[in-house]
Legacy VTK file of the C-alpha trace (Angstrom):
# vtk DataFile Version 3.0
C-alpha trace
ASCII
DATASET POLYDATA
POINTS 362 float
0.000 0.000 0.000
1.459 3.420 -0.946
1.773 6.249 1.548
-1.711 7.763 1.383
-3.692 10.476 3.104
-6.470 8.832 5.050
-9.686 10.377 6.227
-9.889 11.761 9.786
-11.467 9.664 12.548
-14.985 8.617 11.712
-17.603 11.190 12.669
-19.597 10.370 15.782
-22.591 9.624 13.589
-23.043 9.632 9.830
-26.430 9.850 8.176
-25.418 8.620 4.726
-28.271 8.843 2.275
-27.350 8.824 -1.426
-30.422 10.760 -2.499
-31.557 14.302 -3.158
-28.651 16.719 -2.788
-26.403 13.816 -1.805
-26.396 12.159 -5.230
-22.714 12.933 -5.762
-20.639 10.072 -4.374
-17.740 7.806 -5.250
-17.956 4.145 -4.304
-14.921 2.627 -6.002
-11.921 2.196 -3.716
-9.546 2.878 -6.610
-11.397 6.093 -7.469
-11.031 7.196 -3.850
-7.345 6.304 -4.074
-6.863 8.661 -7.027
-8.785 11.473 -5.344
-6.774 11.037 -2.132
-3.559 11.425 -4.123
-4.876 14.621 -5.689
-5.692 16.024 -2.259
-2.105 15.386 -1.191
-0.699 17.011 -4.296
-2.300 19.838 -6.273
-1.737 18.003 -9.556
-0.326 14.688 -10.671
0.048 12.678 -13.861
-1.335 9.321 -14.877
2.205 7.930 -14.684
2.653 9.211 -11.114
-0.730 7.782 -10.112
0.336 4.379 -11.411
3.682 4.567 -9.598
2.049 5.571 -6.296
-0.829 3.079 -6.391
0.627 0.117 -8.278
-2.319 0.219 -10.693
-1.739 -0.556 -14.364
-1.637 2.274 -16.918
-4.866 0.995 -18.466
-6.655 0.916 -15.109
-5.465 4.446 -14.280
-6.731 5.730 -17.641
-10.143 4.160 -17.069
-10.355 5.627 -13.546
-9.315 9.112 -14.618
-11.739 9.074 -17.547
-14.572 8.032 -15.236
-13.743 10.778 -12.719
-13.565 13.327 -15.543
-16.997 12.288 -16.771
-18.367 12.713 -13.241
-16.848 16.204 -13.091
-14.622 15.420 -10.113
-11.264 15.873 -11.855
-10.065 17.931 -14.800
-7.009 18.330 -17.004
-4.424 20.817 -15.778
-2.100 22.975 -17.849
0.292 21.003 -20.067
3.836 20.785 -18.678
6.240 21.766 -21.447
10.018 21.810 -21.628
10.486 18.052 -21.439
11.561 15.565 -24.063
8.560 14.340 -26.007
5.008 15.671 -26.027
3.829 17.915 -23.151
2.590 16.072 -20.070
-0.975 16.914 -19.085
-1.478 16.657 -15.295
-4.720 15.746 -13.537
-6.211 18.116 -10.957
-9.265 18.169 -8.729
-12.160 20.111 -10.211
-13.088 22.811 -7.653
-16.692 22.590 -8.901
-16.731 18.818 -8.456
-18.226 18.898 -4.977
-19.237 21.356 -2.278
-19.672 21.058 1.460
-21.014 23.141 4.343
-19.414 23.384 7.786
-20.927 24.642 11.045
-18.862 25.366 14.160
-20.296 26.609 17.442
-17.742 28.715 19.335
-17.748 30.591 22.638
-19.018 33.872 21.173
-20.653 32.982 17.854
-21.343 30.254 15.323
-19.449 30.127 12.006
-21.066 28.739 8.863
-18.965 28.188 5.726
-19.334 26.543 2.335
-16.203 25.229 0.629
-15.517 23.733 -2.792
-13.657 20.521 -3.609
-10.222 22.100 -3.101
-11.094 23.790 0.183
-11.688 27.341 -1.040
-14.276 29.178 1.065
-17.213 30.208 -1.144
-19.462 31.457 1.665
-18.908 32.531 5.265
-21.126 34.119 7.861
-21.315 34.368 11.642
-24.507 33.823 13.637
-25.312 34.519 17.297
-24.806 31.444 19.424
-27.919 29.302 19.880
-29.430 28.708 23.297
-28.108 25.199 23.872
-30.235 24.652 26.969
-33.391 25.061 24.899
-34.116 22.509 22.184
-36.220 24.372 19.641
-36.634 25.218 15.993
-33.314 26.022 14.282
-34.766 28.246 11.561
-31.758 30.596 11.454
-29.384 27.719 10.756
-31.666 26.286 8.097
-32.110 29.685 6.427
-28.350 30.289 6.400
-27.609 26.878 4.902
-30.253 27.492 2.228
-28.639 30.855 1.438
-25.273 29.133 0.971
-26.780 26.442 -1.261
-28.674 28.997 -3.353
-25.400 30.766 -4.151
-24.573 27.790 -6.352
-25.946 27.364 -9.883
-28.959 25.059 -9.782
-27.123 22.144 -11.389
-24.193 22.479 -8.963
-26.531 22.126 -5.975
-26.711 18.410 -6.711
-23.001 18.296 -5.879
-23.416 19.174 -2.213
-21.721 16.335 -0.351
-23.259 17.170 3.002
-23.038 19.310 6.118
-20.309 18.919 8.731
-21.103 19.845 12.323
-18.145 20.607 14.628
-19.276 19.731 18.135
-17.368 21.273 21.081
-17.135 19.200 24.253
-17.747 22.289 26.384
-21.173 22.811 24.809
-22.120 19.173 24.308
-21.518 18.438 27.997
-23.961 21.108 29.136
-27.512 20.197 30.083
-29.469 19.222 26.978
-26.365 19.817 24.848
-26.494 16.394 23.234
-30.229 16.719 22.612
-29.682 20.147 21.044
-27.151 18.895 18.505
-29.237 15.815 17.753
-32.235 18.053 17.070
-30.160 20.346 14.854
-28.795 17.381 12.916
-32.260 15.875 12.421
-33.751 19.185 11.272
-31.046 19.758 8.674
-31.461 16.245 7.300
-35.253 16.412 7.298
-35.784 19.902 5.853
-32.840 20.107 3.445
-32.341 16.433 2.486
-28.633 16.760 3.297
-26.621 14.232 5.295
-24.964 15.610 8.439
-21.519 14.455 9.575
-20.646 15.133 13.232
-17.188 15.366 14.798
-15.413 16.969 17.737
-14.501 20.535 16.765
-10.746 20.299 17.461
-10.454 17.040 15.534
-12.429 18.648 12.705
-10.028 21.634 12.667
-7.067 19.228 12.471
-8.788 17.466 9.574
-9.220 20.725 7.675
-5.577 21.711 8.176
-4.500 18.248 7.018
-6.662 18.251 3.885
-6.374 21.861 2.770
-3.846 23.754 4.897
-0.266 23.921 6.121
-0.293 20.279 7.259
-1.167 18.968 3.805
2.352 17.631 3.006
2.981 16.313 6.533
2.691 12.716 7.709
3.475 12.867 11.446
3.118 16.000 13.558
1.615 17.555 16.670
-1.411 19.746 16.017
-2.247 22.602 18.392
-5.443 24.625 18.260
-5.205 27.974 20.033
-8.665 29.298 20.719
-10.286 30.191 24.035
-8.200 27.321 25.447
-5.226 25.390 24.077
-5.998 21.965 22.588
-3.791 19.328 20.985
-4.067 16.361 18.651
-1.352 13.886 17.673
-1.268 12.986 13.969
0.591 9.834 12.900
0.579 8.549 9.322
-2.168 11.098 8.589
-4.392 9.615 11.308
-5.711 12.067 13.910
-5.723 10.777 17.489
-8.112 12.304 20.024
-6.844 10.617 23.160
-9.220 9.143 25.734
-10.525 12.443 27.097
-11.021 16.040 25.896
-7.900 17.580 27.438
-7.458 21.340 27.129
-5.281 23.896 28.876
-6.412 27.221 30.283
-3.605 29.215 28.681
-5.512 30.293 25.583
-7.114 33.542 24.509
-9.734 33.316 27.304
-6.927 33.512 29.892
-5.557 36.655 28.270
-9.071 38.098 28.133
-9.515 37.563 31.876
-6.251 39.347 32.594
-7.321 42.325 30.511
-10.705 42.450 32.236
-9.063 42.347 35.671
-7.008 45.401 34.724
-10.081 47.189 33.402
-8.814 47.172 29.830
-11.052 46.526 26.777
-11.158 42.931 25.513
-12.882 43.537 22.169
-9.633 43.471 20.175
-9.052 39.843 21.205
-12.099 38.882 19.121
-10.865 40.634 15.986
-8.563 38.505 13.843
-7.213 41.660 12.176
-6.464 43.508 15.435
-2.995 44.644 16.532
-2.102 43.155 19.921
1.323 44.804 20.197
-0.076 47.507 22.487
-0.676 44.887 25.191
3.050 45.026 26.005
4.225 42.948 28.990
0.787 41.399 29.414
1.070 39.840 25.954
4.656 38.715 26.559
3.742 37.021 29.853
0.779 35.267 28.245
2.876 34.066 25.299
5.476 32.641 27.705
2.884 30.609 29.628
1.359 29.426 26.367
4.678 28.420 24.806
5.786 26.687 28.019
2.626 24.546 27.997
3.014 23.668 24.308
6.686 22.774 24.793
5.716 20.586 27.763
3.133 18.784 25.616
5.701 18.179 22.876
8.166 16.855 25.433
5.547 14.480 26.844
4.691 13.137 23.369
8.399 12.712 22.530
8.668 10.105 25.311
6.627 7.767 23.106
7.051 8.895 19.495
9.528 11.093 17.651
7.840 14.266 16.391
9.865 16.886 14.527
7.033 19.203 13.394
4.178 21.030 15.087
1.319 22.939 13.456
-0.393 25.789 15.327
-3.845 26.817 14.139
-5.562 29.780 15.744
-8.198 32.479 15.597
-5.603 34.956 16.899
-4.167 37.546 14.460
-1.566 36.108 12.103
1.306 38.121 13.552
0.479 36.835 17.045
0.315 33.219 15.834
3.585 33.665 13.916
5.279 35.021 17.047
4.058 32.081 19.127
5.378 29.688 16.461
8.834 31.303 16.504
9.061 31.165 20.287
7.851 27.559 20.453
10.378 26.535 17.798
13.196 28.197 19.747
12.032 26.605 23.003
11.384 23.067 21.779
13.802 22.577 18.873
10.847 21.318 16.831
9.918 22.911 13.501
6.710 24.892 14.065
4.349 25.958 11.261
1.409 28.356 11.504
-1.870 26.996 10.172
-3.276 28.580 7.039
-6.984 27.723 7.249
-9.125 30.865 7.473
-11.460 32.454 8.388
-12.684 29.703 10.731
-10.459 26.596 11.069
-13.160 24.653 12.906
-15.923 25.429 10.397
-13.697 24.646 7.397
-12.641 21.481 9.205
-16.297 20.571 9.723
-16.899 21.118 6.010
-14.032 18.742 5.213
-15.834 15.828 6.919
-18.439 15.115 4.198
-15.752 15.352 1.500
-13.354 12.974 3.246
-16.108 10.506 4.145
-17.574 10.415 0.621
-14.490 10.661 -1.548
-11.285 9.758 0.310
-9.628 6.496 1.285
-10.866 5.375 4.677
LINES 1 363
362 0 1 2 3 4 5 6 7 8 9 10 11 12 13 14 15 16 17 18 19 20 21 22 23 24 25 26 27 28 29 30 31 32 33 34 35 36 37 38 39 40 41 42 43 44 45 46 47 48 49 50 51 52 53 54 55 56 57 58 59 60 61 62 63 64 65 66 67 68 69 70 71 72 73 74 75 76 77 78 79 80 81 82 83 84 85 86 87 88 89 90 91 92 93 94 95 96 97 98 99 100 101 102 103 104 105 106 107 108 109 110 111 112 113 114 115 116 117 118 119 120 121 122 123 124 125 126 127 128 129 130 131 132 133 134 135 136 137 138 139 140 141 142 143 144 145 146 147 148 149 150 151 152 153 154 155 156 157 158 159 160 161 162 163 164 165 166 167 168 169 170 171 172 173 174 175 176 177 178 179 180 181 182 183 184 185 186 187 188 189 190 191 192 193 194 195 196 197 198 199 200 201 202 203 204 205 206 207 208 209 210 211 212 213 214 215 216 217 218 219 220 221 222 223 224 225 226 227 228 229 230 231 232 233 234 235 236 237 238 239 240 241 242 243 244 245 246 247 248 249 250 251 252 253 254 255 256 257 258 259 260 261 262 263 264 265 266 267 268 269 270 271 272 273 274 275 276 277 278 279 280 281 282 283 284 285 286 287 288 289 290 291 292 293 294 295 296 297 298 299 300 301 302 303 304 305 306 307 308 309 310 311 312 313 314 315 316 317 318 319 320 321 322 323 324 325 326 327 328 329 330 331 332 333 334 335 336 337 338 339 340 341 342 343 344 345 346 347 348 349 350 351 352 353 354 355 356 357 358 359 360 361
């Protein structure tokens, strides 16, 4: 078996109906193999596909032709400058499939729609729902319909599903599980779209692996810096949750509390474009505690497996995340890369779940 990119851990529940808007699907293992290769690499040739998979040239040609006819792959620009005729690479067709992701955060809910190569086609933020009250989710349904209606009518048949990123902090609250179950059922019933559910941090790691900075990586430590600090270990492209939802109170919420205690405004911490440099020593002290915790986590993991790369994904401004990455790299000796998924890593990660479950090697 070649080195492949596998799907993230199975969602907690998959409602997999191949009807209505879910008509687009790939069942052949070999077709999934080709699509998984194209997710790892922006473009590849029939020859490279054969070398990576061990499939015969004839089989590869049949597979590629079938995927072209289904609109999932397309021909790239011919590569000239070589001996012989130009080589025509194969690429994923961005219009081949679409997916919607929903992520409930501490302050708001993000809803995105992405295409087959992970580009965000739609993004909006909604007020957080009242989790303690199971009721009609009309705002969610209306927003999802708005996203779907942005697509040409024929392309709407290519919606692979809706991914729901479920945070432990919300799901553990009273009626939290019932709330998400009701939301999932309403989406499936009213929109005829299958809903794929996963933990929000694992979903964010999936999105970074499929479409972001972690795309070329095999083994690494994934950190998500949000209200709290979370981590996931990724080995051979597989994302490991651990046995319990461990998080560390050294994230943005900790910095927000410090600002509030000093009577300083906290609004800038919720703006991804804000400049945090004016926070001075307060920012430096927070970064030190954060980096110390991340370095400790890397050291703990290194007792069992050798990890030479870490990926840090965050809702903090890019310059803040880049500074944290530099300091962690200096402290740990591990190469540290800032995540590139925006505007909402969790929502994009949620949207990656239907695509990976329907089209990638499992």
